[in-house]
C-alpha positions in Angstrom: 1.1 6.0 -48.5 -1.9 3.6 -48.7 -1.9 0.5 -46.7 -3.2 -3.1 -47.7 -6.2 -2.6 -45.6 -7.3 0.5 -47.4 -6.6 -0.6 -50.9 -8.6 -3.7 -50.1 -11.7 -1.6 -49.0 -11.9 -0.5 -52.8 -10.6 -3.9 -54.7 -12.3 -6.3 -52.4 -9.2 -8.4 -52.4 -5.6 -7.5 -53.3 -3.5 -10.2 -54.9 0.0 -9.0 -54.9 1.2 -12.3 -56.6 0.0 -11.1 -60.2 2.1 -8.8 -62.2 0.9 -5.2 -62.3 1.3 -4.6 -66.3 1.7 -7.7 -68.6 0.0 -9.9 -66.2 -3.4 -8.1 -66.8 -3.7 -9.8 -70.1 -4.7 -13.1 -68.3 -7.5 -11.1 -66.6 -9.3 -10.0 -69.9 -11.5 -13.0 -69.8 -12.7 -12.2 -66.2 -15.6 -9.7 -65.5 -14.7 -6.5 -63.7 -16.0 -3.4 -62.2 -14.2 -0.2 -62.9 -14.4 3.0 -60.7 -12.4 6.0 -60.3 -11.0 7.2 -56.9 -8.9 10.3 -55.8 -5.8 9.4 -53.9 -3.9 12.1 -52.5 -5.0 14.5 -55.3 -4.4 12.1 -58.3 -7.2 10.6 -60.3 -6.8 6.9 -60.2 -8.7 4.2 -62.2 -9.2 0.9 -60.3 -10.6 -2.2 -61.8 -12.0 -5.0 -59.5 -11.9 -8.4 -60.9 -14.4 -11.1 -60.2 -11.7 -13.7 -59.4 -13.3 -17.2 -58.8 -10.5 -18.0 -56.5 -12.0 -18.7 -53.0 -11.0 -16.4 -50.4 -10.6 -17.5 -46.8 -12.8 -15.6 -44.5 -12.8 -15.2 -40.7 -15.9 -16.8 -39.0 -17.5 -14.5 -36.6 -17.2 -15.1 -32.9 -20.4 -16.2 -31.4 -22.1 -13.8 -28.9 -21.7 -14.9 -25.3 -24.8 -16.3 -23.5 -26.0 -14.8 -20.3 -28.5 -16.4 -18.2 -31.1 -14.2 -16.7 -32.8 -14.5 -13.4 -35.8 -15.7 -15.2 -33.7 -18.8 -16.7 -34.0 -17.5 -20.3 -30.6 -17.1 -22.1 -29.9 -13.5 -23.4 -27.1 -12.3 -25.5 -24.4 -10.5 -23.4 -22.3 -8.1 -25.1 -22.1 -7.4 -28.8 -19.3 -7.5 -31.6 -17.2 -4.9 -32.5 -19.3 -4.4 -35.7 -22.5 -4.1 -33.8 -21.3 -1.3 -31.5 -23.2 1.9 -31.6 -22.0 4.5 -33.9 -22.9 8.1 -34.8 -23.4 9.1 -38.5 -21.2 11.8 -39.8 -22.6 13.9 -42.5 -20.1 12.6 -45.1 -21.7 9.1 -44.4 -18.8 7.4 -42.6 -19.4 5.9 -39.2 -17.7 7.2 -36.2 -17.3 5.2 -32.8 -19.6 6.2 -30.0 -18.4 9.0 -27.7 -16.5 7.4 -24.7 -18.9 8.1 -21.4 -17.5 10.3 -18.9 -15.5 8.8 -16.1 -17.0 8.7 -12.4 -14.3 7.3 -10.5 -13.3 9.4 -7.5 -9.7 9.8 -6.4 -8.7 9.3 -2.6 -8.5 12.5 -0.6 -5.2 14.5 -0.6 -4.9 14.0 3.0 -4.3 10.1 2.6 -1.2 10.8 0.1 2.3 10.7 1.2 3.4 14.2 0.3 6.9 15.0 -1.4 9.9 15.6 0.7 10.9 19.2 1.4 13.3 20.7 -0.9 15.8 21.4 1.9 15.8 22.6 5.5 12.8 24.5 6.5 12.9 27.9 7.9 10.3 30.6 8.8 11.5 34.2 8.3 9.5 37.2 9.8 10.2 40.6 8.6 8.9 44.0 10.1 8.9 45.9 7.0 7.7 48.9 9.1 5.7 50.1 11.9 2.5 48.9 10.4 3.5 45.9 8.1 4.8 42.5 9.0 5.9 39.8 6.3 6.3 36.1 6.9 7.7 33.7 4.4 8.3 29.8 4.6 11.6 28.5 3.1 12.1 24.9 1.9 15.8 25.2 1.1 16.1 28.1 -1.0 12.6 28.2 -2.4 9.8 30.2 -0.9 6.7 28.2 -0.5 4.4 30.3 1.3 3.9 34.2 2.0 2.0 36.1 4.6 1.4 39.9 5.2 -0.5 41.9 7.7 -0.9 45.5 8.0 -3.0 48.0 9.6 -4.8 48.5 6.2 -5.1 44.6 5.4 -5.9 42.5 8.4 -7.4 39.0 8.2 -10.2 38.1 10.3 -10.3 34.5 10.0 -11.3 32.7 13.3 -12.2 36.0 15.0 -15.5 35.9 17.0 -18.1 38.9 17.0 -21.1 39.9 18.7 -22.8 40.9 15.7 -26.2 42.4 14.7 -28.7 40.8 12.0 -28.9 43.4 9.3 -31.6 41.3 7.2 -33.0 37.9 6.8 -33.4 36.2 3.5 -35.6 32.9 3.9 -35.3 32.2 0.2 -31.4 31.7 0.8 -31.7 30.3 4.4 -29.2 32.9 5.3 -28.9 36.3 7.2 -26.5 39.0 6.6 -24.9 40.3 9.7 -23.1 43.6 10.7 -19.8 42.8 12.5 -19.0 46.5 13.1 -16.9 47.4 10.0 -16.7 46.3 6.1 -19.4 44.8 4.3 -22.1 42.6 6.1 -21.0 39.0 6.4 -23.4 36.0 5.4 -24.2 33.2 7.7 -26.4 30.3 7.4 -27.1 28.7 10.8 -27.7 25.0 11.0 -30.8 25.5 13.0 -32.3 27.8 10.1 -33.2 31.5 10.1 -36.8 31.3 11.1 -36.2 32.5 14.7 -34.0 35.2 13.4 -35.0 39.0 13.1 -33.4 42.2 12.2 -31.6 43.9 15.0 -31.1 40.8 16.9 -27.6 40.1 18.5 -25.9 37.2 17.1 -22.8 35.7 17.9 -20.7 34.7 14.7 -17.3 33.5 13.7 -15.2 34.5 10.5 -14.7 31.5 8.3 -13.5 33.6 5.1 -12.3 37.0 4.7 -14.1 39.3 2.3 -13.4 39.0 -1.2 -14.1 41.5 -4.0 -17.5 42.7 -3.5 -18.4 39.6 -1.4 -18.6 40.2 2.4 -16.9 37.7 4.9 -18.3 34.1 5.3 -19.6 33.5 9.0 -20.8 30.6 11.2 -22.7 30.3 14.2 -20.9 27.1 15.6 -17.9 28.4 17.1 -14.6 26.6 17.3 -11.2 27.4 18.6 -8.2 26.5 16.9 -4.9 25.8 18.4 -1.5 24.4 17.8 -2.4 20.8 17.7 -6.1 20.8 18.7 -9.3 22.3 17.7 -11.9 22.7 20.2 -15.5 22.3 19.4 -17.6 24.1 22.4 -20.9 23.4 20.7 -20.2 19.6 19.8 -19.1 18.0 22.9 -19.5 14.3 21.6 -17.6 14.8 18.5 -13.8 13.4 18.1 -11.9 13.3 15.1 -8.3 12.2 14.1 -9.0 11.9 10.3 -6.5 14.7 9.7 -3.6 12.8 11.2 -1.1 10.8 8.6 -1.8 7.2 8.1 1.5 6.4 9.8 0.9 8.2 13.0 2.2 5.9 16.0 -0.7 4.3 18.1 1.0 5.9 21.2 0.0 9.4 19.8 -3.5 8.4 19.1 -3.8 7.0 22.6 -2.6 10.3 24.2 -5.1 12.3 22.0 -7.8 10.3 23.6 -6.6 10.9 26.9 -6.5 14.7 26.6 -10.1 15.1 25.1 -12.1 17.3 27.5 -15.4 15.9 28.7 -17.2 19.1 27.8 -15.7 19.9 24.5 -15.5 18.2 21.2 -12.2 17.9 19.8 -10.4 17.6 16.5 -6.8 16.6 16.0 -4.7 18.7 13.5 -2.1 17.1 11.3 0.6 18.7 13.4 -0.5 16.5 16.6 1.1 13.5 15.0 4.8 14.7 16.1 3.5 16.2 19.3 4.5 15.0 22.9 1.6 14.3 25.3 2.6 17.2 27.3 2.5 19.6 24.5 -1.0 18.2 23.7 -2.2 18.7 27.3 -0.7 22.3 27.4 -2.6 23.1 24.0 -5.9 21.6 25.3 -5.4 23.7 28.7 -4.6 27.1 26.9 -7.9 26.6 24.6 -10.0 25.7 27.5 -8.7 28.9 29.3 -9.7 31.1 26.3 -13.2 29.8 26.5 -13.5 30.1 30.0 -12.1 33.8 30.2 -14.5 35.3 27.7 -16.5 33.3 25.3 -18.7 31.3 27.8 -19.9 34.8 29.0 -21.8 35.0 25.6 -25.5 35.3 26.0 -27.4 31.9 25.0 -30.0 34.1 22.9 -27.3 35.1 20.7 -26.0 31.5 20.0 -29.0 29.8 18.0 -26.6 26.6 17.5 -25.9 26.2 21.2 -26.8 22.8 22.5 -28.6 22.5 25.9 -25.7 20.8 27.5 -23.2 23.6 27.0 -23.8 26.7 29.4 -23.9 30.2 28.5 -24.8 32.8 30.8 -24.1 36.3 29.7 -26.5 39.1 29.1 -27.7 40.5 25.7 -27.0 44.1 24.5 -29.6 46.3 25.6 -31.3 49.2 23.8 -31.4 49.9 20.0 -28.2 52.0 19.6 -25.7 49.4 20.7 -22.6 48.6 18.0 -21.3 45.3 17.3 -18.0 44.3 19.1 -15.3 41.5 19.1 -15.6 38.7 21.7 -12.1 37.1 20.8 -9.7 37.9 18.1 -6.9 35.8 16.6 -3.3 36.4 17.7 -0.9 38.6 15.6 0.7 37.3 12.3 3.9 36.3 14.0 1.9 34.1 16.7 -0.5 32.6 13.8 2.6 31.3 11.5 4.5 30.0 14.5 1.4 28.1 16.0 0.5 26.9 12.5 4.0 25.8 10.9 6.7 26.1 13.5 6.7 22.5 15.0 9.5 19.8 15.3 11.4 19.3 12.0 11.9 23.0 11.3 15.3 24.3 11.4 14.8 27.8 13.0 12.7 30.9 13.1 14.5 34.2 12.1 13.1 37.6 12.6 14.8 41.3 12.4 12.5 42.5 15.3 13.4 41.8 19.0 9.9 42.5 20.0 8.4 39.9 17.7 11.2 37.4 18.8 10.1 37.9 22.5 6.4 37.7 21.6 7.0 34.3 19.8 9.4 33.0 22.7 6.6 33.7 25.3 4.1 31.7 23.1 6.4 28.8 22.6 7.3 28.6 26.2 3.6 27.9 26.9 3.1 25.2 24.4 6.6 23.8 23.2 9.4 25.2 25.4 12.3 23.3 23.6 11.7 25.2 20.5 12.4 28.7 22.3 16.1 28.2 21.7 15.5 28.1 17.8 13.9 31.5 17.6 17.1 33.9 16.5 17.3 37.5 15.8 18.8 38.8 12.7 20.5 41.9 13.7 22.8 42.9 10.6 21.8 46.5 9.5 23.5 46.3 6.5 21.7 43.4 4.9 17.9 43.1 5.0 16.6 39.8 6.2 14.7 38.9 3.1 17.8 40.0 0.8 20.0 37.5 2.7 17.8 34.6 1.6 16.9 35.9 -1.8 13.2 36.4 -1.0 12.4 39.5 -2.7 13.5 38.0 -6.3 11.1 35.1 -5.7 8.3 37.4 -4.6 8.4 39.7 -7.6 8.4 36.6 -9.9 5.2 35.2 -7.9 3.2 38.3 -9.4 4.1 37.5 -12.9 1.9 35.9 -15.2 4.4 33.4 -16.7 6.8 31.3 -14.3 9.8 29.6 -16.1 10.6 26.0 -15.4 14.2 25.0 -14.8 14.2 22.9 -18.0 13.2 25.6 -20.2 9.2 25.1 -20.1 6.9 27.4 -18.5 3.6 27.7 -17.0 1.1 30.7 -17.6 -1.2 31.5 -14.8 -4.4 33.8 -15.6 -6.8 34.5 -12.9 -10.6 35.4 -13.7 -13.9 35.9 -11.6 -14.9 32.3 -11.6 -11.6 30.4 -12.0 -7.7 30.4 -12.3 -6.6 28.8 -15.6 -3.0 27.5 -15.6 -1.6 26.3 -18.9 1.7 24.2 -19.3 4.1 24.9 -22.3 7.0 22.8 -23.1 9.1 26.1 -24.4 12.7 25.1 -25.4 12.8 22.0 -23.3 13.7 18.8 -25.4 14.9 15.8 -23.4 18.3 14.5 -25.0 17.9 11.6 -27.3 14.4 10.8 -26.2 11.2 10.5 -27.8 8.7 13.4 -27.9 6.4 11.5 -25.3 9.2 11.3 -22.7 9.8 15.1 -23.2 6.2 15.7 -22.6 6.1 13.5 -19.6 9.3 15.4 -18.1 7.7 18.7 -18.7 4.4 17.9 -17.1 6.1 16.3 -14.2 8.4 19.3 -13.6 5.2 21.7 -14.1 3.2 19.9 -11.6 5.6 20.3 -8.7 5.8 23.9 -9.5 2.1 24.4 -9.8 1.6 23.0 -6.4 4.1 25.5 -5.1 2.8 28.3 -6.9 -0.7 27.7 -5.5 0.7 28.2 -2.1 2.9 31.1 -2.6 0.3 32.9 -4.4 -2.6 31.6 -2.1 -4.9 30.9 -5.0 -8.3 29.7 -3.9 -11.5 28.7 -5.5 -11.7 26.7 -8.6 -8.3 25.9 -10.7 -8.4 24.2 -14.0 -4.7 23.1 -15.0 -4.1 22.4 -18.8 -1.2 19.9 -19.1 0.5 19.0 -22.3 -1.5 16.1 -24.0 -0.3 12.7 -23.3 -1.8 9.9 -25.2 -0.3 7.3 -23.0 -2.5 6.6 -20.0 0.5 5.4 -18.0 2.1 8.8 -18.3 -0.9 10.5 -17.3 -1.3 8.3 -14.1 2.3 9.0 -13.4 1.9 13.1 -13.7 -1.3 12.8 -11.4 0.9 10.9 -8.9 3.4 13.5 -8.7 1.0 16.3 -8.8 -1.1 14.8 -5.9 2.0 14.3 -3.8 3.0 17.9 -4.4 -0.3 19.2 -3.3 -0.4 16.9 -0.2 2.2 19.4 1.2 -0.3 22.1 1.2 -2.0 22.6 4.6 -5.1 24.1 2.8 -8.0 21.7 1.9 -7.7 20.8 -1.7 -10.0 18.5 -3.8 -8.9 17.2 -7.3 -10.7 15.3 -10.1 -9.0 12.7 -12.3 -7.2 14.0 -15.6 -9.6 14.1 -18.5 -8.4 12.7 -22.1 -7.7 16.4 -23.1 -5.0 16.7 -20.3 -7.2 18.7 -18.2 -7.3 18.6 -14.1 -9.9 20.2 -12.2 -9.2 21.1 -8.4 -10.8 23.1 -5.6 -8.6 25.0 -3.1 -10.3 26.6 0.0 -9.8 30.3 -0.5 -8.2 32.0 2.5 -7.2 35.4 1.1 -7.5 37.4 -2.0 -3.9 36.4 -2.9 -0.2 37.8 -3.0 -1.1 40.1 -6.0 -4.0 41.9 -4.0 -1.7 42.2 -1.1 1.1 44.0 -2.8 -0.8 46.1 -5.5 -3.6 48.4 -6.0 -6.1 48.7 -8.9 -4.9 50.9 -11.8 -6.9 54.1 -12.0 -6.5 54.4 -15.6 -7.8 50.9 -16.8 -9.7 49.9 -13.6 -7.9 46.6 -13.3 -8.5 45.4 -16.7 -5.0 45.8 -18.1 -6.1 47.6 -21.3 -6.7 51.0 -22.7 -9.6 51.8 -24.7 -9.4 53.8 -27.7 -11.7 56.8 -27.1 -11.5 58.1 -30.8 -13.5 54.9 -32.0 -16.2 54.5 -29.0 -16.6 58.4 -28.2 -19.3 60.3 -29.7 -18.1 63.4 -31.6 -18.7 66.7 -30.0 -21.6 68.9 -31.3 -19.3 71.3 -33.2 -17.6 68.5 -35.0 -20.8 66.8 -35.8 -22.3 69.8 -37.5 -19.0 70.4 -39.5 -19.2 66.8 -40.8 -22.7 67.0 -41.6 -22.5 70.1 -43.5 
């Protein structure tokens, strides 16, 4: 169906007042130009008559004048017909490409997170003598999963007396042996010019080893606590940027009072709901950790140690000494209780009386009023995770496809450089609503589920999300608002970019571990983790006997 504007492009002016058949006789005296065009596969003859009837034309809009700094008037802007165009091979003009957007989104920490799906609980299960599992529940949904075993233990925040294995000046980095596993990489802020092979060096683990990469290390030590983070090497630093915007002024004043004079301090987000007494107890515990062991580290092994901080330890002597730990993070039950179990959580349930006693002893030092919320699951007939339907959700967390309640789905594929997540509408079709509303509802539901899967699977690094295309800018903004609010509930650092015109969202999430799949699986010995079997009869060279028979 051709519009009036399209036909006018060929005829010059379309006069619908004239009859189409018999009325053409009164045009015989008028000159015309005849041409043939193809309209939807049909050959059509078109005549354009030179009608002397005057045609009203629109007067072009004058260009706006802009006075420059020199006082001369210059043209500011241009009309639509003067806009730059790119030439298509067919001869038609196309509008110029839209320049990339450079606006930046505010940090996730400033966004109000979505409310939890229900009562929040922390479950700790002793699977066997060597394995401990912990999950976080929001209502019936599992949002986080942690596992620790003798074969897989996180080294994050551990402090070691390491030995410099090699120095790479071109990378401004050094590789350090911490006693086991691959060598870690460290980039001291003071540079590597004063480092040499075999030198003792005190380092702290920032990220665990991943794949063929060793652990990431640093030389500026920090001591993370329940509400505070002490900075022994930066006594003048003080930050409350991680606190929510609605934190009461009384809490901010209490934080300023508990700051030690000889330590820097960062307030964690949990500090917004802590009492002044709890803040003071957490500070005293961290200062005691430094005084009992870490202050005895040798100053020669601390290249970033400022002159105002004392370190009076002795260097390891001889050439046959081995790296050793100076301080190690507490066990997994204490770590998850320290990180998550604060005011607002319903309870902490474990099936091990030993773990319950360990957690109660820790809470009695920092928050005694939470001790009564620690419970022991003592039913021998029902497993703790089976009671809360955790196993079913963990099995779905290792699948490639995740189904949404409405019928749509998301597909998660992990690669070496990034993780790609695709959103599909599937069987979802909103009742008596337009296609645009169906796409909007599917994308909003997928945004909430993707944020949960990032936490549950512990996906780190670069992530690209392909939402269903939404031409309406208001719909894209609405989906991004829901997505960022869902991401704000994650305690891991996340950076997001605006949604592109193609519906792609790029985000970066700090890598904490290899993920849930690596924790509960091992590489297939047949395909080496690729997931495919190669046809050997196509790629394998024939044997000598077979080759001679074929040649003969």
